[in-house]
Structure formats: structure tokens, C-alpha cells
Residue frames relative to the residue before (quaternion, step in Angstrom):
aa qw qx qy qz dx dy dz
M 1.0000 0.0000 0.0000 0.0000 0.00 0.00 0.00
D 0.5879 0.5846 -0.3793 0.4107 3.65 0.98 -0.63
K 0.5886 0.5708 -0.3546 0.4495 3.65 0.98 -0.62
V 0.6848 0.4662 -0.2900 0.4792 3.53 0.86 -1.00
L 0.6847 0.4616 -0.3388 0.4509 3.64 0.77 -0.82
E 0.6234 0.5155 -0.3553 0.4683 3.64 1.01 -0.68
S 0.6617 0.4899 -0.3440 0.4516 3.70 0.87 -0.74
M 0.5540 0.5858 -0.4345 0.4014 3.70 0.99 -0.29
K 0.1833 -0.7988 0.5411 0.1884 3.53 1.13 -0.68
Q 0.5334 0.5472 -0.4363 0.4751 3.63 0.99 0.82
D 0.1015 -0.8547 0.5067 0.0502 3.54 0.58 1.10
E 0.6268 0.5699 -0.3267 0.4191 3.56 1.05 -0.59
M 0.6956 0.4383 -0.2758 0.4980 3.50 1.22 -0.40
I 0.4084 0.7147 -0.4777 0.3069 3.72 1.13 -0.15
P 0.7030 0.4482 -0.3491 0.4278 3.73 0.51 -0.85
Y 0.6390 0.5164 -0.3552 0.4460 3.60 0.95 -0.66
I 0.6821 0.4716 -0.2816 0.4827 3.55 0.87 -0.97
E 0.6387 0.5071 -0.3616 0.4518 3.74 0.89 -0.64
R 0.6375 0.5101 -0.3412 0.4658 3.57 0.99 -0.78
A 0.6391 0.5103 -0.3270 0.4735 3.64 0.91 -0.86
L 0.6634 0.5167 -0.2966 0.4527 3.60 0.88 -0.89
A 0.6624 0.4717 -0.2854 0.5072 3.58 1.29 -0.54
G 0.6496 -0.5653 0.2954 0.4137 3.62 1.34 0.20
E 0.5765 0.5731 -0.4055 0.4180 3.69 1.25 0.27
T 0.3649 -0.6445 0.6182 0.2631 3.51 -1.19 0.63
V 0.0934 -0.8263 0.5544 -0.0341 3.60 -0.69 1.22
Y 0.0276 -0.7578 0.6517 -0.0161 3.57 -0.94 1.02
S 0.3759 -0.6852 0.5610 0.2729 3.56 -0.96 0.66
N 0.4584 -0.6994 0.4780 0.2687 3.57 -1.05 0.77
D 0.7553 0.1890 -0.1117 0.6176 3.53 1.19 -0.52
I 0.6380 -0.4557 0.4327 0.4450 3.53 -1.42 -0.08
V 0.2609 -0.7609 0.5815 0.1218 3.57 -0.91 0.98
D 0.2990 -0.7535 0.5641 0.1567 3.57 -0.66 1.19
T 0.0459 0.8128 -0.5773 0.0636 3.60 -0.39 1.12
T 0.6497 -0.5299 0.3461 0.4211 3.56 -1.20 0.10
W 0.5471 0.5656 -0.3940 0.4749 3.50 1.44 0.00
G 0.5837 -0.5018 0.3725 0.5184 3.51 1.33 -0.60
P 0.7000 -0.4803 0.2917 0.4407 3.65 -1.09 0.15
I 0.0382 0.8149 -0.5740 0.0712 3.60 -0.74 0.96
F 0.3277 -0.6675 0.6132 0.2666 3.60 -1.24 0.40
T 0.2985 -0.8004 0.5005 0.1408 3.56 -0.63 1.08
A 0.0763 0.7299 -0.6777 0.0457 3.62 -1.07 0.85
C 0.0609 0.7916 -0.6053 0.0565 3.63 -0.53 1.15
Y 0.1430 -0.8053 0.5742 0.0375 3.56 -0.76 1.03
P 0.4810 -0.6441 0.4983 0.3247 3.63 -1.10 0.77
I 0.3757 -0.7097 0.5505 0.2282 3.45 -1.19 0.59
T 0.0333 -0.8076 0.5884 0.0222 3.64 -0.78 0.89
A 0.5474 -0.5817 0.4886 0.3510 3.49 -1.22 0.50
T 0.6867 -0.4923 0.3605 0.3951 3.62 -1.29 0.50
D 0.6731 0.4658 -0.3063 0.4859 3.63 1.06 -0.59
G 0.5945 -0.5848 0.3623 0.4163 3.69 1.21 -0.02
S 0.5380 0.6117 -0.4110 0.4093 3.61 1.16 -0.16
G 0.6398 -0.5565 0.3725 0.3772 3.55 -1.23 0.38
G 0.9134 0.1355 -0.0458 0.3811 3.44 -1.38 0.40
């Protein structure tokens, strides 16, 4: 997974994505200034249809 995150070249987003991959729903409290431009971050964990992880 680290290779995927590195290839995004969006280092400022990695902590949000890693927390979501760990099962946490993550919202930024403020606008995040990224190289894409200013964004409000919302990252959701992915679960299987039976409710289990990944």
C-alpha cells in the first residue's frame, strides 16, 4: 500500500488515508491546502458487504 500512497504524490493526504485504511472515518476540521488546491477531506473505511474489514 505504501507504493500506492507514494505514487499519489499527495503527502499531506497520507495521514488521512492511513487512518481510513485502519478503519476510522476521517474528516478534516478545516480546509486542507493540497497541491490539488484547497479541499475538505472526508475519508471512509472500506468494508465488505458482510461488515468485515477490507
